[in-house]
N, C-alpha and C positions, 0 to 999 in steps of 0.2 A: 238280356243282360241282367245279371244278378249281383247284388252287393257282395263283394269279396270280403270274406271274414278274416280278420287278423287277431291272433291271441298275443296280448302284451303282458309280459311277465315282469312284474316290478319288485316282488318280495325278495330281499337278499337271501342267498343260500337255498332258494328253491331248487328242487331236483325234478327235472322232466324226464319221463321214461316212457317207453312204448309198452302198451298193455293190449296185445292183439291188435285190433284196429282202432285203438283209442290212445290218445295222449293223456298221460296221468301226471298231475302236478302234486308233488309232495313238499311239505314243509315240516322239518324235524320228524320225518318218517310218518307223518299224518297226511292222508289224502285230502287235498283241498279242492281239487277240480278234476273232472274227467270230461274230455272233449273228443267225440268221434272225429277221426282224421278227415273224413270226407266233408266235414263242416269247415275245414280250415283251408285258407289260401296261403297264410304265412304265419310264422312265429317270430316275435320280436322280443328280445331278452335285454332288459336294462341292468347293468352292473353285474355282480358276481352271481351267475345262475349256472347250475350244473346240469349237464345233459348226458343221457346214455348214448353210447355209440349206435345201438340198434335204432334208436329214434332218429338220429341224424341220417343214417343210411336210408330209412324209410322216407323221410321228408325229401331227400335228394332224389330217390327213385320216383316219387310221385310228383316231382316238380313244384314242391312247396318250398318257398324260401325260408331260410333260417337266418335272422339277422341279429348280430351282436352289437350292442351299443354300450358305452360306459354309463355310469350313473348320471352324467349330465345330458345323456342323449347323443353324445358324439359317436359317429360311426367307427366301428372297430373292424368288423368282418361280416361277410355274407356267404353262406353256403347254398349252393344251388346245383341242380343237376345239369344234364345236357342242355345247351342253348338251342332252341328251335325257333329261329326267327325266319322271316321272309328275306332270303339272300338278296333278291333284287332290290328290296327296300333298303336293306343294309348298304347295298352298293350305291344307291341313289343318295342316301344319307351321307356317305363318306365323300361322294362328289360334291354334294352341297357345301360341306365344310370347306372344300377347297375353292369354292366360288365366293370371292371376297364381297361382291355386291349383294348376293343372297344372304350371306352371314350377317353383313352389316344391317340389312333391312330387317331381318328377323330379330336381331338384338335390339334394335330400336323398338320393335313391336313388343317384345317381352318386357322391356323397361316401361314402356307406356301402359301396358296392362297393370303392372305393379303400381304405378303412380296414380292411375285412376282409382284403383281400390283403396289406396292410402288416402286420397282425397275424400273419398266417401266416409272413411272412418273419422276424419277431422271435421267434415261438414256435419255429420250426425252428431258429433260431440258438441259442436258449436250450437246446433239447434237445442240440444238438451241442457246446455250450461245455464246456470242461474246467475252467473256473474257476467256483467256486461264487459268488463275488462278481459276476462278469460275467453269470452265469445270472440272479442275482437282479435285476440292473439291466434285463436284456432283458425278464424277466417282468414287472417293474414297469411298463416302458414299454408292453408289451402290454396290461396292465390299464388303463392310462390311455387307450389307444386304445379299449378296450372301453367306457370311461365316455363317451368322445366319441361313439361309436355310439349309446349310450343317450340322449344329449342330443339327437341329430339330430331324432327325430320331433316334439319340441316346439319346434324352431326356428321363430320366427314369421315370418322374412323371409329373403331371399337373403343380406343382409349377415351375419346371424347364422350361417347355413349356411357361408359362406365363412370366417368367423371361427373356427368349430369345425374346419374343414378346415386352416386355417392353423396353429392351435395343435397339432393332431394331427401336422401335418408337422414342427413343431419338435421335438416329443417323439420322433418317429421318427428324425429325422436326428441328434438328440443322442446316440444309442446306436448309430447305423449303423456307426461305425468299429469297434465291438466284434465285428462279423461278419467283419472283414478278419483275415486270418492275422497273428498276433502280429508276425512279423518284417518285415511289410509296412506296419504301421500308421503309422509315421513318414512313409512315402512317400505314403500314401493317406489321410491324416487329413482328415476333413471337418468344417469348422467352419461348418455351415449351408449351405444352398443358395445358390449364386451363379451367375448367368447373364449373358449379354450384356456382357462376356464371363465364362466361368468362371474362377475365380481359384486353383483347385487341380486336381490330377490327377484326383481322384475326380469332382469336378464336370464336368470336361472329358469324362470317360468316360460319365458318366450323361446329360449333355446330348446327346452323340452318339447314344447308344442311344434316348433319348426322341424325338429328331428322326425316327429311322427308324420307330419305332411310330406317331408322329403322321402320317407320310406314308401308312402302311398304313391307318390309321384314316380319313384324309380319302378315300382311294381307295374304301374300303369304303362310306363315307357316300354318295359320288357314285354307286357301283354301285347302291345301294339306292334312289336317287331322292330322298334328302333334300337339304336345302340346307346345305352345310358351313359357311356363314357365320352361320347362325342357331342359336346355342347357347342353352342353358337356365341352366347353372351360370356359364359365363364370359360376361362382358359383351359386348355387341355393339360392335364397333369396325370402321371401314373397313379392309378388307384383312385382317381377322383370321378364320381358320377356327375360329370359336368352338365349333361342334358337334364338330369333330375333336378340339378340346382337351377337350370333355366326355367323348367316348368313350375318349380315351387314358388318362383318369385310372385306370381299372380295370386297365390294362396296364402302368402305371409300375412296380409291384412286380415284374413279370416282367423288366423291364429291370434293376431293381436286382439281382435274383438272378443274372442273366447277368453283370453287372459284377463281382459278387463271385466268381463262378466263374472268370472270366477272370483276376482278380488272384490268388486263392488257389491256382490251378493254375499260376501263373507264365506264363500265355500272354500277359499284358500286364504290363510292369514299369515302374519309375520312369524308365528311360532312354528309353522310348517317348513322352515328352512334352517339349515345348519351351515355355519361358516367353518371351513376347514383351514388347516394351517396353510399359510401362503395366500390367504384371501379369497379362495374359491368358495362359492355359495352353492349349496345343493339343496334340491327339493327332497324332503323326507319321504320315506317309503309309503306311509298312509296317504300323504297328500298326492304322491304320484298316482296312486290308485284313483283318487278323486278326479284328477286331471284326465286320466285315460278314460274313465267312464263318461266324463263330460264331453271329451273329444268324440267318442263313439256315438254318443246321443246326438251331438251336433251334426254328425254326418248323415243322420237319418232325416234331417229337415229337407223338405222339398222346396226347390227354387225354380224359377222359370229361366231356362237357358236362353240368353238374349239372341244367339244365332239360330239355334234350332226352334225357338219359340215353343218349346215343350217343357213340361214339368219334369225335374230330374232330382234325384237325392244328391245332396251335397258330396256324399262319399263316393259317388260315381263320376263327379265331374272331372277328376283327374284322368279317368279312363276316356271320357269323351274328348277331352282336350288333347290327350296323346294321340287319339286317332285322327283328330283334325290336323294336328301337327304332321302326322305321317302322310295324310293326303297332300299337305302343302309340299313336303319334301319330295313326294312322288311326282309333283307337278300337276295334281288333279284339282287343286285349289289355288287360286292366284295369291292369297294371303293367308296368314294365320291370325285368328281373332281370339285373343286372350279372354278368359271368362271374367265377367264383372257382374256385380249385383247392385240393384237399386231398389 
C-alpha cells in the first residue's frame, strides 16, 4: 500500500496544463511546478484555477480525480473517468442501506468514533491547561461527551442518533476556544460552527481542513469499491457524498488538533484571513499554502492502528478504514471499528 499523492492548488489564477507526461503549473505565464503524472493520484483546486482540456482528458483517462472546491473549501465538482468498482460489493452496500437495523447500528458506531476522538482532544487540552478553572470546564465537557457516548446504544432511530451528535458538537465547540493560546483567543473565538460561508477565522480554518479530509475519505471509499453517495448516518441527497461525510466524522478531531497547532505555534495568524462583503471570512492564499503543507506533513506521521496493532501513516488511515467498512458491509466483519488515537 503506497501513500496516495494529491496535488493541492491554492494560488488564484494558476493555470494547469499537460506537458507530455507531466502536469505543469503556471502563474502569470511563469512555470512554478512540474509534477510527473505517475506521481499523482488526484488534483484538488481551490477557488479560481484554470485548467487545459487535454489535462482534464488525461486525468480522466488515467483514473486520477480532479476535484474543484471554492475558496472556502466547499465542494463544487469532481471529474473522474469510468467507475470500476466491485459490483457485488456495491450491491451489498445498497442492500445494507435498506436494512434499518444495520444502518442504525453503523450510524451509532460512526458517531461514537467521533465523540471518542473529540473527548481525547478535550482531555489532552485539560492536561495541558495552566488554569484550574479552564481545566475544570474542559473536563466537564469531556464528561458530557462520555454521557453522550453512553446514550448512543439506546438511541432508537437515526434522528435520535443525529440529535445526540448535534448536542455533543455544541458541548465540544462551546469550550473549544479554551484550547487556543490565551493571547490569540480574541482573534480565533469560536461562537459555534458556521459554514457556507464560515463567519469567523476559526470556522474558516476548520472548514478548510475538513474539506481536505473529506476529499481523502471520498477517494478512499472509491478505492475500496464502495459507493460514496450511499451513506448511513448522513441523509441521502442528490450530489452529496454521504458516505464520505460518514467516514470523515472520525477524522474531524484530527483536523481540529492541526488547526490548534497552527494557531498556537503562530504558523497561522489573524492577518491571514480576509472578511468579505456579507460576513464571510476566507483564508488568504499564502496561508492556504501553509495549511496544505502542514496537512500533508501531518499525514506522514506514524500511528499505531488500534485494531490492526500495526504502525500506519495517518494519511493511509482513511484507506484502511474504508476497507474495514467494506468488510463489514460485505458481512465479513461483525462490526465496524472507527479509528481512534491515544
